[in-house]
C-alpha positions, 0 to 999 in steps of 0.5 A: 461083368458076370462069369459067363458074360463079357465085360463091356467097354463102349469106345468113342467111334473110329475107323476100324482099319485105323483100330486094326493098325493100332493093335496090329503090335500085340501080334496075330492081328484079325480082322473082319472087314465089312468095308462095303456099306450095308444095311444087314450083310456089311454092318459090323466088323471086328479086330482082335489080336494077341490069342491066348491059343491057337487051334490047328488042324494038318493032316496028323489031326489037331492041335492046341497051341501045338498039343495034339487033340485026340479025335476027329478035328471038328469034334475037337474044335467043339470040346475046346470052344465048349471049354470056354462057352460064354453067354451072349450080351444083347444088343451088341454087335453078334461076335463077342469073343471066341475063334477067328480063322479060315478053314482050308478048302483041302479041310475037306480031306477031313470030311470026304474021302477025295483026290489029293492035288500033287502038292499037297503038304500034309504038314501045312495047316487045313484049319487055323483058329485063334482063340481070342478073350478080347475083342473090339466090335463095331456097329457101323449103322449105329457108329457104336464101338466096344471093348469086349473081354471075356477074362479067358483063360482065367478061373472063373473066379479070376476072370473079372480081373483078367478082363479089366486088365486086358482092356487096358492093354487094348485101350493103351493100344488104341491111345498109341499112334499107329506105324506107317503104312509102308508103300507098295513096291512094284515088281509083282510077277504074276504067272498063272498056273494055266496059259489060256488055251489051256484054261480053256481045254480044261473047260472043254474037259469039264464039259465032257464030264457033264456031258458024260453024266458025272456031274451037273456043273463044277467051278474051275480055277486058275492061280496066279503066284507072284514072288512077293518084292522086297519091303512088301507089307501085307497090312498095306496091300489090304488098306488098299484092297478094302478100297478097290474092292469093298465087300461086305465079308473081307478080312486080313489074318495075321496066321503066323507063317501065311497071311490072308487078306480077303475081299468076299461078297459071298456068306457061306454060313451064319449061325445065331444063338437061337440056331437060324442059319443063312447061307447066300451061294453066289453063282452067276457074274457079269462085269460091270460098265461105267456107263450108266445105261450100259451097266444097266443092260449087263444086270438085266442081262445076267437076270436073264441068263438061262446058263447062270440061272440053272448055275445058281438053281443047282447050287441052291438045291445043293444047299439045301440038301446039305443044310437038311442033313443038320436042320429041322425038318421043313424048316429049310426055305429059300427066300431069295432065288437069284436075286441081284447084288451089285459090286465094284466091279461086278453084278452078281445073282445070289440066292439066300437059303435058310433053316433052323439047326436040329437041337443038340447040334452046333456050328461044327455039326453045321461046318461038317454037313456043308463044307466046302460051300456048294458055289465054289464046287459043283454039283454032286459036290464029291465028284466035282471035287475030284475033277477040280482036283484032276484039272487044276492041277494044284491046292487051293489053300484058303481061296474056296474055303472059308474065313470068319468067327465062331463065338464062344456063345456058339454064333458063327459067321464064315464067309466064302473065300473068293477074291483071297489073296494068301502070303506065305513062302516069300509068295502071293497066290490068288485064284479065280474061277466059275461054275462050268456047265454044259453050256459054259463058252471056254474063252467066256469063261476064262475072261470071267476069271479075269473080270472077277480078279482085275479089283484084287490085282489093282491093288498090288499096283505100283504107287511109288 
């Protein structure tokens, strides 16, 4: 390796989840998981553990491994990542070391003046990114796997030796048999923060805001929670989640006090080293049927839905506007509008918006201009977010934020954290929602939240 590129060691192919299990004892496991096979969206998976530092943001600002950093949080993150800047090795998977973590929905309070939910805890981090010097990278299409070791945070003269040592540590961990996955216990007692009639009333309230001209749409969710039964192992749960609801942007993050498990189908932001940007907003959902003919009718109905198409187009316009703040003039385009994508439990309408970042700007500038994603807020975004807080009455946490990586080379890939469960404070939290417009039917919107959550709930079923 050179001082400005990672050391590369190719491995015999192994299942990425098995690799994650074997690295888990190293601590602070992060697994970015393309469990759903797809030529482009699901091509790569990444496993990392034992970070050399952790960057966090709470109400007081940013910190690196507990030491406060002055300045705006995204400026602080940009400065920290710049300390460890490293070149990209062509021909290998796109993440070769850097930060993996989540941005909670409430991080938006560092970007805009917003109403606060009643249970917002100023000490709870709204952004957590662990900095990993060593990463396992998997190319599903080529069936190739690599250990990539940067040698950070060592000085340049000592980086090669540290990279070699860290590679050997990870190879030894991969050679050891993983601990068995614990059977999932029963005893989950899911409770929503809405009764059915109250959620339907919330939809009516949102429609009233639309009719009054406050907004065009808002994404309203209900949150389910349950105490964790004795003997619960989140990694065992994730093993089932990736089977019951395989997705291209899945993730498992051990963040210390909290664990986050996601099976998201939605990309929020992708940025490559050349400055090319992509976002893929989802708006429009139809449940699937086991009968092929009925399933085809459901997908055709979604494609022809005036309501769902209107929702999608509104969010595309919002994302075009957000990207235009940081992308070159005339570079923002919509190569796909309201395309159909099919997943285990649902069909979705998905659009693709692309652009090219202005010279001198990077990943944190892109986050600052666009977070949180329009598909899980509404339009206009700021007013929609205040209405969401008024109606939902609870913090969202990682749900409707983003999970992913920012590389030491400046590349980034973040999901929209839907179909996402957070385990903390002895409880599990799962939320599901949908975009509300003047055409929304309250009962149908209530049912749609369960259509989206059903495969996640299925992962919790007692298997004893």
